[in-house]
PASEBA-1860 file (N, C-alpha, C; in nm, 3 decimals):
! residues 320
1> MSELAPVV> 13.491/22.617/19.536/13.515/22.743/19.521/13.668/22.740/19.538 ~ 13.721/22.851/19.472/13.832/22.830/19.488/13.912/22.944/19.588 ~ 14.053/22.866/19.637/14.085/22.959/19.758/14.147/22.993/19.730 ~ 14.211/22.999/19.608/14.361/23.112/19.572/14.332/23.270/19.557 ~ 14.488/23.299/19.570/14.452/23.404/19.590/14.482/23.471/19.457 ~ 14.381/23.546/19.435/14.354/23.634/19.270/14.530/23.651/19.206 ~ 14.543/23.569/19.094/14.654/23.654/19.026/14.640/23.704/18.875 ~ 14.730/23.810/18.819/14.747/23.836/18.682/14.794/23.805/18.593
9> ISGIGTAL> 14.748/23.827/18.480/14.833/23.810/18.367/14.908/23.925/18.334 ~ 14.995/23.921/18.294/15.117/23.954/18.294/15.177/24.028/18.111 ~ 15.167/23.909/18.059/15.197/23.874/17.902/15.126/23.776/17.872 ~ 15.111/23.797/17.770/15.043/23.744/17.625/15.164/23.649/17.499 ~ 15.133/23.626/17.416/15.207/23.537/17.335/15.109/23.513/17.208 ~ 15.089/23.493/17.084/14.994/23.371/17.015/15.044/23.347/16.895 ~ 15.041/23.239/16.863/15.096/23.157/16.722/14.964/23.087/16.648 ~ 14.874/23.151/16.606/14.784/23.056/16.537/14.761/23.182/16.412
17> PGVTGTAD> 14.698/23.127/16.321/14.701/23.103/16.176/14.595/23.279/16.213 ~ 14.638/23.339/16.128/14.555/23.500/16.090/14.577/23.552/16.230 ~ 14.647/23.577/16.298/14.646/23.655/16.432/14.778/23.719/16.443 ~ 14.787/23.847/16.487/14.894/23.874/16.511/14.894/23.942/16.611 ~ 14.781/23.963/16.745/14.793/24.014/16.890/14.677/23.951/16.886 ~ 14.608/24.043/17.050/14.508/23.995/17.065/14.390/24.118/17.066 ~ 14.425/24.191/16.964/14.336/24.254/16.916/14.245/24.196/16.797 ~ 14.337/24.065/16.691/14.323/24.023/16.587/14.175/23.892/16.632
25> LVAGPDLP> 14.208/23.895/16.779/14.172/23.739/16.820/14.005/23.832/16.880 ~ 13.960/23.926/16.897/13.854/23.971/16.938/13.814/24.058/16.838 ~ 13.813/24.108/16.743/13.769/24.156/16.669/13.738/24.060/16.528 ~ 13.819/23.934/16.525/13.792/23.779/16.457/13.902/23.770/16.379 ~ 14.019/23.664/16.381/14.108/23.691/16.317/14.100/23.611/16.169 ~ 14.189/23.684/16.083/14.211/23.679/15.903/14.172/23.583/15.894 ~ 14.064/23.440/15.849/14.074/23.336/15.820/14.030/23.325/15.621 ~ 14.091/23.228/15.591/14.172/23.097/15.678/14.294/23.192/15.618
33> AEPVDPAA> 14.405/23.142/15.673/14.542/23.217/15.697/14.596/23.076/15.662 ~ 14.754/23.133/15.636/14.839/23.028/15.641/14.936/22.995/15.745 ~ 14.944/22.873/15.804/14.996/22.829/15.921/15.168/22.910/15.993 ~ 15.161/22.928/16.057/15.293/23.013/16.125/15.389/22.897/16.136 ~ 15.485/22.991/16.062/15.642/22.963/16.062/15.704/22.962/16.169 ~ 15.752/22.909/16.223/15.804/22.965/16.341/15.983/22.986/16.248 ~ 16.038/22.932/16.212/16.164/23.007/16.169/16.139/23.110/16.119 ~ 16.045/23.198/16.077/16.001/23.326/16.064/16.006/23.435/16.214
41> VLGKRGLK> 15.957/23.365/16.268/15.986/23.375/16.404/16.126/23.429/16.496 ~ 16.159/23.296/16.456/16.239/23.266/16.527/16.411/23.236/16.494 ~ 16.379/23.239/16.358/16.489/23.181/16.291/16.483/23.051/16.304 ~ 16.616/23.018/16.216/16.615/22.870/16.218/16.695/22.758/16.273 ~ 16.771/22.867/16.356/16.869/22.808/16.427/16.783/22.715/16.558 ~ 16.821/22.586/16.563/16.795/22.507/16.700/16.602/22.470/16.698 ~ 16.584/22.413/16.572/16.454/22.401/16.529/16.474/22.278/16.468 ~ 16.604/22.233/16.426/16.611/22.119/16.369/16.550/22.013/16.415
49> YKDRATQL> 16.529/21.899/16.411/16.492/21.771/16.481/16.371/21.827/16.616 ~ 16.297/21.930/16.615/16.224/21.937/16.708/16.100/21.954/16.621 ~ 15.997/21.853/16.709/15.838/21.811/16.701/15.747/22.006/16.639 ~ 15.675/21.937/16.555/15.586/22.046/16.513/15.536/22.155/16.680 ~ 15.488/22.068/16.743/15.427/22.129/16.861/15.576/22.181/16.946 ~ 15.666/22.115/16.961/15.739/22.195/16.986/15.820/22.320/16.955 ~ 15.814/22.311/16.853/15.836/22.465/16.751/15.743/22.572/16.793 ~ 15.648/22.559/16.812/15.523/22.635/16.824/15.511/22.685/16.950
57> GLCVAFDG> 15.551/22.593/17.038/15.510/22.655/17.210/15.671/22.703/17.192 ~ 15.757/22.736/17.174/15.873/22.833/17.116/15.864/22.941/17.101 ~ 15.764/22.991/17.011/15.741/23.073/16.933/15.685/23.142/17.035 ~ 15.541/23.111/17.124/15.449/23.195/17.215/15.533/23.229/17.334 ~ 15.584/23.112/17.350/15.683/23.123/17.488/15.794/23.268/17.493 ~ 15.787/23.301/17.353/15.958/23.391/17.282/15.836/23.574/17.338 ~ 15.712/23.500/17.252/15.638/23.653/17.252/15.573/23.735/17.406 ~ 15.514/23.551/17.463/15.492/23.563/17.571/15.621/23.709/17.659
65> LKDAGLRD> 15.659/23.568/17.700/15.807/23.612/17.775/15.799/23.793/17.749 ~ 15.889/23.810/17.588/15.898/23.950/17.575/15.740/24.014/17.630 ~ 15.633/24.024/17.620/15.485/24.055/17.625/15.520/24.138/17.802 ~ 15.552/24.028/17.847/15.571/24.060/18.012/15.682/24.100/18.047 ~ 15.795/24.198/17.943/15.917/24.226/18.028/16.038/24.179/18.075 ~ 16.021/24.014/18.083/16.052/23.877/18.170/16.163/23.888/18.015 ~ 16.239/23.914/17.926/16.268/23.892/17.772/16.294/24.016/17.702 ~ 16.415/24.045/17.668/16.397/24.141/17.477/16.466/24.051/17.375
73> DEGPRAEG> 16.488/24.118/17.305/16.569/24.051/17.187/16.714/24.023/17.193 ~ 16.771/24.039/17.343/16.853/24.077/17.315/16.881/23.931/17.403 ~ 16.806/23.897/17.495/16.822/23.834/17.637/16.711/23.829/17.740 ~ 16.749/23.765/17.861/16.662/23.754/17.975/16.714/23.875/18.015 ~ 16.565/23.948/18.060/16.543/24.015/18.177/16.539/24.061/18.307 ~ 16.508/23.890/18.363/16.477/23.887/18.474/16.551/23.771/18.504 ~ 16.503/23.726/18.635/16.579/23.578/18.763/16.519/23.495/18.635 ~ 16.598/23.395/18.516/16.476/23.296/18.513/16.450/23.116/18.597
81> ARIGVVVA> 16.583/23.140/18.716/16.588/23.039/18.824/16.453/23.033/18.914 ~ 16.357/23.174/18.861/16.269/23.201/18.964/16.101/23.212/18.828 ~ 16.094/23.141/18.703/16.024/23.149/18.656/15.975/22.987/18.603 ~ 15.888/22.933/18.577/15.819/22.814/18.546/15.777/22.843/18.432 ~ 15.698/22.679/18.396/15.619/22.663/18.245/15.554/22.560/18.290 ~ 15.443/22.591/18.303/15.315/22.452/18.246/15.247/22.443/18.160 ~ 15.291/22.382/18.032/15.213/22.321/17.897/15.061/22.260/17.914 ~ 14.943/22.315/17.846/14.917/22.178/17.805/14.897/22.138/17.677
89> SNYGNVDT> 14.862/22.005/17.658/14.887/21.964/17.540/14.877/21.848/17.535 ~ 14.724/21.778/17.428/14.701/21.649/17.455/14.731/21.506/17.348 ~ 14.782/21.640/17.231/14.833/21.611/17.164/14.956/21.596/17.112 ~ 14.967/21.728/17.152/15.176/21.757/17.141/15.321/21.664/17.045 ~ 15.346/21.565/17.075/15.454/21.513/17.007/15.410/21.350/17.047 ~ 15.243/21.360/16.961/15.229/21.210/16.928/15.281/21.171/16.806 ~ 15.284/21.217/16.688/15.371/21.204/16.580/15.477/21.125/16.571 ~ 15.571/21.206/16.681/15.689/21.134/16.707/15.668/21.040/16.767
97> VCRVTTTI> 15.597/20.996/16.887/15.575/20.883/16.993/15.573/20.751/16.908 ~ 15.443/20.769/16.774/15.399/20.693/16.705/15.532/20.651/16.638 ~ 15.567/20.746/16.596/15.683/20.676/16.497/15.812/20.638/16.577 ~ 15.805/20.647/16.676/15.936/20.590/16.752/15.885/20.404/16.761 ~ 15.750/20.447/16.855/15.690/20.306/16.889/15.672/20.163/16.771 ~ 15.649/20.301/16.679/15.627/20.117/16.567/15.806/20.108/16.474 ~ 15.895/20.193/16.507/16.000/20.168/16.460/16.096/20.048/16.559 ~ 16.020/20.070/16.669/16.070/19.973/16.756/16.010/19.833/16.739
105> ANETSRGT> 15.885/19.847/16.730/15.825/19.709/16.706/15.872/19.663/16.580 ~ 15.912/19.721/16.448/15.935/19.632/16.360/16.101/19.643/16.343 ~ 16.158/19.723/16.419/16.319/19.732/16.374/16.419/19.716/16.535 ~ 16.329/19.689/16.638/16.374/19.677/16.787/16.465/19.875/16.819 ~ 16.484/19.846/16.979/16.577/19.991/16.966/16.638/20.038/16.897 ~ 16.693/19.931/16.827/16.840/19.989/16.758/16.784/20.051/16.647 ~ 16.672/20.039/16.610/16.618/20.125/16.474/16.577/20.269/16.470 ~ 16.572/20.260/16.622/16.544/20.462/16.648/16.649/20.525/16.650
113> SPMDSPNA> 16.628/20.665/16.587/16.716/20.746/16.573/16.724/20.857/16.707 ~ 16.869/20.860/16.722/16.902/20.909/16.870/16.846/21.053/16.881 ~ 16.831/21.124/16.742/16.743/21.290/16.760/16.588/21.268/16.769 ~ 16.540/21.118/16.760/16.423/21.124/16.821/16.335/21.089/16.928 ~ 16.417/21.004/16.969/16.425/20.966/17.145/16.386/21.040/17.253 ~ 16.466/21.146/17.236/16.453/21.280/17.348/16.292/21.340/17.291 ~ 16.305/21.344/17.192/16.146/21.403/17.126/16.040/21.312/17.210 ~ 16.042/21.185/17.244/15.900/21.098/17.276/15.893/21.151/17.406
121> SSNIIASE> 15.966/21.217/17.488/15.941/21.271/17.647/15.796/21.268/17.616 ~ 15.715/21.290/17.719/15.562/21.363/17.763/15.582/21.496/17.732 ~ 15.699/21.574/17.798/15.707/21.689/17.872/15.834/21.715/17.828 ~ 15.818/21.689/17.737/15.957/21.766/17.611/15.909/21.926/17.510 ~ 15.847/21.912/17.518/15.752/22.125/17.486/15.783/22.177/17.618 ~ 15.711/22.171/17.716/15.822/22.183/17.828/15.964/22.266/17.862 ~ 16.033/22.116/17.860/16.147/22.139/17.905/16.265/22.167/17.800 ~ 16.167/22.182/17.645/16.294/22.227/17.556/16.220/22.352/17.594
129> IAIRYQLG> 16.118/22.450/17.618/16.104/22.590/17.658/16.184/22.624/17.752 ~ 16.245/22.532/17.874/16.280/22.566/17.985/16.426/22.586/17.962 ~ 16.483/22.475/17.857/16.606/22.475/17.842/16.649/22.593/17.731 ~ 16.597/22.635/17.641/16.573/22.758/17.531/16.627/22.882/17.645 ~ 16.510/22.936/17.676/16.493/23.035/17.734/16.575/23.057/17.903 ~ 16.652/22.969/17.923/16.690/22.933/18.093/16.571/22.979/18.163 ~ 16.477/22.855/18.176/16.375/22.889/18.306/16.416/22.829/18.362 ~ 16.469/22.777/18.576/16.482/22.707/18.619/16.364/22.703/18.728
137> GPNLTVCN> 16.275/22.699/18.709/16.137/22.693/18.769/16.071/22.533/18.805 ~ 15.940/22.501/18.781/15.855/22.414/18.780/15.849/22.423/18.708 ~ 15.865/22.261/18.664/15.801/22.252/18.476/15.720/22.062/18.453 ~ 15.617/22.127/18.420/15.482/21.997/18.399/15.404/21.990/18.270 ~ 15.405/21.919/18.224/15.327/21.991/18.146/15.123/21.887/18.184 ~ 15.005/21.924/18.130/14.891/21.889/18.195/14.847/21.833/18.038 ~ 14.811/21.719/18.083/14.757/21.631/17.959/14.589/21.554/18.016 ~ 14.543/21.644/18.021/14.415/21.556/18.008/14.269/21.599/17.962
145> GDASGLDA> 14.248/21.609/17.832/14.155/21.671/17.709/14.117/21.802/17.734 ~ 13.991/21.820/17.770/13.926/21.960/17.692/13.988/22.083/17.799 ~ 13.945/22.016/17.923/14.054/22.158/18.010/14.158/22.160/18.051 ~ 14.200/22.090/17.972/14.397/22.100/17.981/14.413/22.277/18.017 ~ 14.347/22.368/17.949/14.433/22.470/17.957/14.421/22.571/18.054 ~ 14.294/22.564/18.123/14.249/22.588/18.259/14.317/22.490/18.336 ~ 14.292/22.380/18.320/14.364/22.354/18.451/14.510/22.371/18.444 ~ 14.565/22.423/18.333/14.717/22.394/18.354/14.742/22.541/18.413
153> LRWAATML> 14.660/22.650/18.412/14.618/22.772/18.448/14.584/22.709/18.615 ~ 14.512/22.701/18.631/14.487/22.660/18.788/14.615/22.592/18.860 ~ 14.683/22.492/18.792/14.818/22.487/18.824/14.911/22.590/18.851 ~ 14.939/22.632/18.829/15.040/22.787/18.756/15.016/22.868/18.900 ~ 14.852/22.919/18.896/14.808/22.933/19.029/14.856/22.932/19.123 ~ 14.806/22.811/19.127/14.835/22.689/19.270/14.989/22.726/19.328 ~ 15.085/22.722/19.203/15.224/22.704/19.263/15.275/22.858/19.291 ~ 15.233/22.950/19.227/15.274/23.137/19.256/15.220/23.137/19.417
161> NAGRADQF> 15.101/23.049/19.436/14.995/23.151/19.580/15.146/22.999/19.685 ~ 15.191/22.881/19.669/15.243/22.845/19.754/15.389/22.910/19.775 ~ 15.437/22.983/19.633/15.610/23.066/19.612/15.701/23.014/19.563 ~ 15.598/22.898/19.474/15.746/22.784/19.389/15.756/22.890/19.258 ~ 15.734/23.001/19.223/15.780/23.096/19.155/15.760/23.195/19.148 ~ 15.792/23.326/19.067/15.777/23.479/19.055/15.689/23.407/18.961 ~ 15.697/23.402/18.836/15.643/23.389/18.758/15.618/23.284/18.716 ~ 15.477/23.278/18.631/15.479/23.084/18.515/15.386/23.134/18.418
169> LVIGVEPD> 15.505/23.075/18.376/15.446/23.061/18.179/15.404/22.938/18.109 ~ 15.230/23.019/18.091/15.152/22.901/18.054/15.122/22.890/17.924 ~ 15.113/22.757/17.919/15.146/22.834/17.689/15.038/22.638/17.643 ~ 14.936/22.684/17.604/14.824/22.591/17.529/14.884/22.570/17.405 ~ 14.927/22.429/17.352/14.941/22.415/17.220/14.947/22.282/17.177 ~ 14.912/22.283/17.055/14.839/22.203/16.982/14.870/22.125/16.837 ~ 14.916/22.068/16.741/14.991/22.032/16.630/14.908/21.986/16.583 ~ 14.826/22.005/16.347/14.774/21.965/16.337/14.824/21.883/16.256
177> NEMVRKLV> 14.859/21.764/16.219/14.880/21.617/16.147/14.877/21.557/16.122 ~ 14.847/21.479/16.009/14.803/21.327/15.941/14.800/21.247/16.084 ~ 14.877/21.241/16.181/14.869/21.069/16.252/14.734/21.169/16.403 ~ 14.752/21.306/16.408/14.659/21.354/16.538/14.559/21.310/16.470 ~ 14.501/21.411/16.349/14.382/21.368/16.289/14.321/21.224/16.251 ~ 14.419/21.096/16.224/14.406/20.966/16.271/14.355/20.959/16.384 ~ 14.410/20.948/16.503/14.410/20.948/16.625/14.251/20.996/16.682 ~ 14.216/21.157/16.654/14.155/21.193/16.687/13.981/21.188/16.647
185> GADRIVDG> 14.004/21.100/16.489/13.872/21.113/16.421/13.844/21.256/16.392 ~ 13.914/21.326/16.397/13.840/21.501/16.350/13.924/21.563/16.215 ~ 13.863/21.633/16.181/13.927/21.681/16.027/13.985/21.814/16.027 ~ 13.975/21.852/16.124/14.098/21.952/16.153/14.115/21.986/16.266 ~ 14.308/21.956/16.337/14.310/22.010/16.461/14.407/22.156/16.450 ~ 14.381/22.234/16.509/14.423/22.394/16.542/14.580/22.357/16.534 ~ 14.638/22.445/16.430/14.783/22.400/16.432/14.874/22.506/16.480 ~ 14.850/22.516/16.611/14.881/22.657/16.663/14.858/22.682/16.833
193> AVAVVLER> 14.956/22.801/16.918/14.929/22.732/17.001/14.899/22.923/17.113 ~ 14.906/22.950/17.225/14.874/23.112/17.275/14.914/23.036/17.465 ~ 15.014/23.166/17.452/15.066/23.195/17.588/15.054/23.283/17.649 ~ 15.071/23.286/17.799/15.034/23.361/17.912/15.117/23.384/18.003 ~ 15.106/23.469/18.066/15.242/23.474/18.173/15.169/23.510/18.286 ~ 15.184/23.427/18.408/15.125/23.475/18.506/15.176/23.496/18.637 ~ 15.147/23.595/18.706/15.231/23.604/18.875/15.180/23.656/18.934 ~ 15.124/23.696/19.079/15.125/23.773/19.146/15.106/23.881/19.161
201> EETAQERG> 14.994/23.970/19.151/14.965/24.128/19.154/15.078/24.254/19.222 ~ 15.110/24.164/19.330/15.216/24.274/19.441/15.336/24.255/19.326 ~ 15.428/24.100/19.250/15.548/24.120/19.177/15.512/24.180/19.065 ~ 15.413/24.196/19.000/15.365/24.217/18.892/15.383/24.373/18.898 ~ 15.299/24.450/19.024/15.318/24.607/19.041/15.487/24.648/19.075 ~ 15.554/24.573/19.173/15.686/24.630/19.266/15.771/24.617/19.091 ~ 15.761/24.518/19.017/15.837/24.545/18.881/15.782/24.650/18.745 ~ 15.717/24.697/18.778/15.640/24.794/18.683/15.575/24.707/18.570
209> ARIRARID> 15.536/24.586/18.559/15.480/24.567/18.443/15.377/24.590/18.459 ~ 15.325/24.572/18.322/15.186/24.620/18.225/15.016/24.490/18.283 ~ 14.972/24.492/18.316/14.874/24.408/18.385/14.789/24.397/18.248 ~ 14.737/24.288/18.203/14.674/24.293/18.087/14.546/24.226/18.192 ~ 14.531/24.137/18.269/14.404/24.113/18.358/14.424/23.974/18.441 ~ 14.311/24.002/18.529/14.334/23.921/18.652/14.259/23.801/18.638 ~ 14.267/23.719/18.725/14.225/23.542/18.736/14.200/23.568/18.832 ~ 13.997/23.549/18.861/13.965/23.611/19.021/13.949/23.450/19.102
217> GFARTGTV> 13.976/23.367/19.033/13.870/23.261/19.076/13.895/23.148/18.969 ~ 13.944/23.051/19.055/13.896/22.905/18.935/13.770/22.825/18.999 ~ 13.681/22.722/18.924/13.599/22.675/18.899/13.643/22.536/18.874 ~ 13.646/22.409/18.976/13.668/22.222/18.913/13.510/22.175/18.957 ~ 13.469/22.148/18.813/13.288/22.069/18.873/13.276/21.939/18.748 ~ 13.162/21.910/18.781/13.149/21.767/18.703/13.067/21.827/18.571 ~ 12.975/21.978/18.584/12.877/21.976/18.453/12.894/22.104/18.440 ~ 12.875/22.175/18.338/12.870/22.341/18.291/12.806/22.419/18.423
225> EAGVRRLR> 12.637/22.380/18.410/12.563/22.435/18.500/12.617/22.426/18.660 ~ 12.659/22.324/18.764/12.753/22.322/18.834/12.889/22.464/18.825 ~ 12.957/22.460/18.751/13.071/22.549/18.717/13.021/22.684/18.726 ~ 12.884/22.713/18.608/12.870/22.829/18.637/12.789/22.892/18.760 ~ 12.761/22.816/18.837/12.697/22.788/18.991/12.820/22.898/19.075 ~ 12.938/22.787/19.065/13.062/22.779/19.125/13.127/22.950/19.049 ~ 13.140/22.953/18.957/13.170/23.097/18.906/13.081/23.190/18.957 ~ 12.974/23.192/18.972/12.882/23.325/18.964/12.902/23.352/19.152
233> ALGDDAPG> 12.966/23.265/19.287/12.974/23.287/19.401/13.107/23.329/19.388 ~ 13.212/23.351/19.336/13.300/23.411/19.322/13.313/23.500/19.318 ~ 13.227/23.619/19.267/13.198/23.764/19.254/13.058/23.820/19.254 ~ 12.986/23.911/19.287/12.918/23.980/19.257/12.934/24.067/19.117 ~ 12.991/24.069/19.044/12.933/24.165/18.918/12.884/24.057/18.823 ~ 12.799/24.120/18.771/12.707/23.940/18.613/12.807/24.016/18.536 ~ 12.862/23.867/18.497/12.953/23.861/18.305/12.923/23.908/18.238 ~ 13.009/24.004/18.169/12.958/24.039/18.067/12.995/24.011/17.964
241> GWYLPETA> 13.041/23.831/17.988/13.045/23.731/17.782/13.098/23.624/17.917 ~ 13.056/23.495/17.814/13.099/23.373/17.822/13.164/23.303/17.742 ~ 13.303/23.239/17.774/13.368/23.145/17.663/13.320/22.993/17.660 ~ 13.239/22.945/17.604/13.180/22.828/17.655/13.283/22.697/17.608 ~ 13.267/22.576/17.665/13.325/22.454/17.631/13.328/22.380/17.483 ~ 13.453/22.393/17.398/13.401/22.345/17.285/13.360/22.254/17.203 ~ 13.326/22.154/17.342/13.231/22.037/17.333/13.136/22.115/17.305 ~ 13.062/22.205/17.332/12.947/22.216/17.402/12.886/22.304/17.242
249> GGSEIPAD> 12.962/22.388/17.238/12.891/22.471/17.104/12.788/22.569/17.174 ~ 12.705/22.534/17.238/12.624/22.653/17.251/12.480/22.599/17.309 ~ 12.499/22.472/17.194/12.328/22.379/17.185/12.298/22.329/17.287 ~ 12.433/22.273/17.390/12.344/22.174/17.475/12.373/22.268/17.634 ~ 12.332/22.362/17.627/12.313/22.417/17.718/12.176/22.464/17.726 ~ 12.135/22.506/17.861/12.026/22.565/17.906/11.987/22.693/17.826 ~ 11.913/22.797/17.833/11.924/22.911/17.722/11.884/22.984/17.831 ~ 11.853/22.939/17.975/11.814/23.022/18.071/11.930/23.031/18.190
257> LLAGVPRH> 12.070/22.960/18.124/12.191/22.988/18.236/12.256/23.062/18.160 ~ 12.276/23.144/18.268/12.361/23.318/18.218/12.281/23.344/18.135 ~ 12.099/23.430/18.093/12.045/23.485/18.102/12.122/23.563/18.015 ~ 12.102/23.668/17.940/12.145/23.777/17.852/12.256/23.794/17.844 ~ 12.362/23.698/17.891/12.491/23.714/17.907/12.531/23.690/17.709 ~ 12.647/23.750/17.634/12.711/23.692/17.557/12.783/23.578/17.554 ~ 12.763/23.447/17.513/12.812/23.398/17.464/12.905/23.390/17.376 ~ 12.996/23.304/17.371/13.120/23.350/17.245/13.196/23.184/17.311
265> GMPDAWGA> 13.225/23.187/17.113/13.286/23.037/17.103/13.426/23.062/17.021 ~ 13.438/22.990/16.895/13.584/22.987/16.890/13.569/22.981/16.755 ~ 13.635/23.060/16.632/13.618/23.039/16.455/13.624/22.883/16.477 ~ 13.525/22.820/16.354/13.535/22.695/16.336/13.696/22.639/16.223 ~ 13.706/22.705/16.174/13.820/22.698/16.108/13.948/22.715/16.132 ~ 13.906/22.715/16.233/14.103/22.697/16.331/14.065/22.568/16.373 ~ 13.967/22.530/16.344/13.974/22.279/16.421/13.943/22.288/16.568 ~ 13.952/22.164/16.594/13.931/22.118/16.738/14.074/22.176/16.829
273> LSGVLGVL> 14.038/22.308/16.932/14.105/22.362/17.027/14.212/22.309/17.107 ~ 14.117/22.169/17.178/14.128/22.108/17.312/14.264/22.222/17.365 ~ 14.324/22.143/17.430/14.443/22.170/17.526/14.447/22.306/17.523 ~ 14.468/22.415/17.383/14.482/22.567/17.355/14.376/22.642/17.372 ~ 14.266/22.579/17.422/14.118/22.659/17.411/14.152/22.738/17.544 ~ 14.131/22.644/17.676/14.110/22.727/17.762/14.239/22.868/17.827 ~ 14.359/22.856/17.741/14.446/22.932/17.729/14.377/23.057/17.624 ~ 14.356/23.000/17.545/14.340/23.094/17.447/14.219/23.216/17.485
281> QCAVAAGR> 14.107/23.149/17.561/14.039/23.205/17.615/14.060/23.311/17.749 ~ 14.154/23.291/17.816/14.260/23.384/17.876/14.308/23.527/17.804 ~ 14.365/23.470/17.677/14.421/23.572/17.569/14.314/23.649/17.495 ~ 14.156/23.636/17.476/14.053/23.681/17.418/14.020/23.807/17.516 ~ 14.020/23.738/17.693/13.918/23.796/17.751/14.027/23.938/17.796 ~ 14.163/23.903/17.732/14.285/24.035/17.779/14.224/24.114/17.662 ~ 14.201/24.067/17.523/14.195/24.192/17.420/14.067/24.229/17.441 ~ 13.936/24.209/17.562/13.806/24.271/17.513/13.864/24.389/17.642
289> FDAGEQRP> 13.890/24.366/17.737/13.960/24.434/17.834/14.046/24.547/17.766 ~ 14.136/24.552/17.715/14.257/24.641/17.651/14.140/24.732/17.549 ~ 13.997/24.646/17.478/13.902/24.769/17.450/13.824/24.862/17.497 ~ 13.785/24.784/17.608/13.719/24.864/17.733/13.607/24.843/17.850 ~ 13.639/24.661/17.791/13.516/24.612/17.877/13.541/24.587/18.013 ~ 13.480/24.642/18.130/13.512/24.651/18.258/13.503/24.491/18.301 ~ 13.358/24.477/18.279/13.279/24.301/18.325/13.333/24.225/18.326 ~ 13.371/24.093/18.465/13.423/24.014/18.414/13.351/23.915/18.367
297> VYATAGRD> 13.494/23.833/18.295/13.430/23.730/18.187/13.456/23.569/18.258 ~ 13.366/23.500/18.177/13.399/23.401/18.221/13.430/23.253/18.104 ~ 13.518/23.193/18.187/13.631/23.130/18.089/13.542/22.926/18.118 ~ 13.541/22.883/17.999/13.456/22.745/18.103/13.510/22.621/17.958 ~ 13.580/22.535/17.972/13.614/22.426/17.888/13.621/22.275/17.976 ~ 13.601/22.200/17.839/13.563/22.072/17.958/13.452/21.995/17.845 ~ 13.433/21.860/17.968/13.283/21.812/17.934/13.200/21.764/18.046 ~ 13.049/21.767/18.054/13.009/21.715/18.167/13.013/21.588/18.147
305> GDGIAGAV> 13.021/21.472/18.297/13.097/21.378/18.268/13.250/21.385/18.275 ~ 13.288/21.420/18.262/13.445/21.375/18.252/13.471/21.525/18.353 ~ 13.447/21.605/18.325/13.504/21.710/18.399/13.474/21.893/18.361 ~ 13.453/22.023/18.417/13.460/22.124/18.347/13.549/22.203/18.457 ~ 13.614/22.282/18.366/13.714/22.398/18.422/13.672/22.484/18.397 ~ 13.689/22.606/18.518/13.553/22.724/18.457/13.671/22.838/18.518 ~ 13.663/22.917/18.490/13.775/23.087/18.571/13.748/23.188/18.540 ~ 13.701/23.288/18.660/13.606/23.422/18.621/13.791/23.498/18.617
313> LGAPRGTP> 13.797/23.592/18.466/13.899/23.661/18.434/13.826/23.815/18.480 ~ 13.902/23.928/18.491/13.873/24.053/18.530/13.921/24.175/18.428 ~ 13.886/24.331/18.447/13.959/24.381/18.416/14.075/24.446/18.484 ~ 14.201/24.491/18.475/14.319/24.529/18.555/14.206/24.618/18.669 ~ 14.304/24.626/18.799/14.249/24.715/18.863/14.275/24.878/18.819 ~ 14.194/24.948/18.862/14.205/25.035/18.783/14.222/25.123/18.685 ~ 14.192/25.064/18.574/14.154/25.083/18.464/14.020/25.133/18.457 ~ 13.983/25.276/18.374/13.834/25.350/18.336/13.795/25.319/18.278
END
């Protein structure tokens, strides 16, 4: 059971085909849709030589920080030294890594481009976001399979509880390209990103931020059934919805597990969500709370045997 103090979501950003905000996530995005164009969101300056995942991460970072009131179009509105970044991505810059390693194998390191080499870093997305938006808090990447998104949120909450930062920008991002499809063996990978801003509830209240949702606890177990039991132990209220692990699809989960609770997945048209899933689940839950849902929502991601991450999401306190 999680012993972390509750944290809240105070900002959300999305860069997904067919989505302009959390309302689209709840109602169902307009699919199929054109891929997100980062240059249309941020302008072309500073995007050259950056891989697709980094560009998408920069897009949602900008929107998430704006939604949280931490910056506006003119620049920062909060002390960036106290804002951290945690990115969840399993395939992020794999196209760059493969290109660099192939070049080294064929031509030695002398053949590599000085523009490519820095982008081969496993933490390139998080570090580029921190550099562009002047965020000086802890900075890391989580890359451990389907549970990565919820694990990234748990790490951010842990560091908030430890006082390492005042806010954390948590981003799930995956690119869709030929190299990713080849390595994963999937027909389609989501080409998009989602960001949420986490902070302690008292911090959000002190600065007058709009609280979008609460995260009342986390669980990390070996199976979905064990994860649900842990989540149930975190609160007395029955959930109003359950977001399923992507790999389960609902078919492998016993019908009597959380019987009567609506089960939700994500549109197949997006493709495999991977590291984006857990962060996206939080954004969709916030949209449901905006629409009037008062009961808690469960988010789960991962695979039986590899590990299941879970979170209990609640409506902001005092909402009618």
